[in-house]
C-alpha positions, 0 to 999 in steps of 0.5 A, spaced: 500 500 500 502 507 498 503 511 504 498 516 506 498 523 503 498 529 507 492 534 505 496 539 502 500 534 498 499 533 490 495 526 489 500 522 485 494 517 484 490 522 481 495 524 476 497 517 474 490 515 473 489 521 468 496 519 465 494 512 464 487 514 461 490 519 456 495 514 454 489 509 452 487 512 446 493 513 443 496 506 444 489 504 441 489 508 435 496 505 433 494 498 435 488 499 430 493 502 425 497 496 426 491 491 424 490 495 418 497 494 416 496 487 417 490 486 413 493 490 407 499 486 408 495 480 407 491 483 401 498 484 398 500 477 399 494 474 396 494 479 390 501 477 389 500 469 389 494 470 384 498 474 380 504 469 380 500 463 379 494 465 375 497 471 370 505 469 371 506 476 373 508 477 381 508 484 384 515 487 384 517 488 391 512 484 395 518 481 399 521 488 401 514 491 403 512 485 407 519 485 411 519 492 413 511 492 414 512 486 419 517 490 424 513 496 423 506 493 425 509 489 431 512 496 434 505 500 432 501 494 436 507 494 442 504 500 446 497 498 446 499 490 448 503 493 454 498 498 456 493 492 456 498 487 460 498 482 454 506 482 454 508 474 454 511 472 461 510 467 466 506 469 471 504 463 475 509 465 481 507 472 481 499 471 481 501 467 487 505 473 490 499 478 489 495 474 494 500 472 499 505 478 499 502 483 495 508 488 496 513 483 493 509 482 487 508 490 486 516 490 487 517 485 482 512 489 477 516 495 478 523 492 477 520 488 470 517 495 468 523 499 469 527 493 465 522 494 460 523 502 460 530 501 459 530 496 454 525 501 450 530 507 451 536 503 449 532 501 442 529 508 441 536 511 442 539 507 437 534 507 432 531 514 432 538 517 429 538 511 424 532 513 421 534 520 421 540 518 418 537 514 413 532 520 411 538 524 410 541 519 405 535 517 402 537 509 403 532 504 400 531 497 400 530 493 394 533 493 387 534 499 383 530 500 377 525 494 379 523 496 386 525 500 392 522 502 399 525 507 403 528 504 410 527 511 414 519 510 415 520 503 418 525 505 423 521 511 425 515 507 427 520 502 431 522 509 434 515 511 436 513 505 438 519 504 443 518 511 446 510 510 447 511 502 449 517 505 454 512 510 456 506 505 458 511 501 462 513 507 466 506 508 467 506 501 470 512 502 474 508 508 477 502 504 478 506 499 482 509 504 487 503 509 487 496 506 485 492 503 491 492 495 490 484 496 488 486 500 482 491 495 479 488 489 476 493 483 476 493 481 469 494 489 467 501 490 470 507 489 466 
């Protein structure tokens, strides 16, 4: 449980609840964009198969588009996955601790969230400058004259997804410390 707050002190739980509430629509919007991207990728693959086997004319660049799109889609959906507490993990021990020793479980939640924040920060630190460099140097993937696809949009999406997922994990770390136990669903914390 969090320590009681004095009457004049700001309520970090209220600010935390507002931040968590505000982050939801952004994460959901990116998740929806990732779902649309998945559908578009599926349609492109089907069109390529039909073109290849029915008309003996495959669509140029499908491999490159799919290769870059899969990475972008994962990072578009990562913030919402983190927000919803759906990142894959083994939590049978943690669920037992939530019942028998909730403060230990909150500590583990906090450490896991901070590890996630650190990992997302390292990823963003590495990929965002690379995206800017690729944009400035006009780097492309593919075969010149047949099909080329710029590299920077995918790297920018990875950077955006890493930053937003890191922010979601930071909110989860704050929830583990400040939120009342009744406001932390067992499967919605990292």
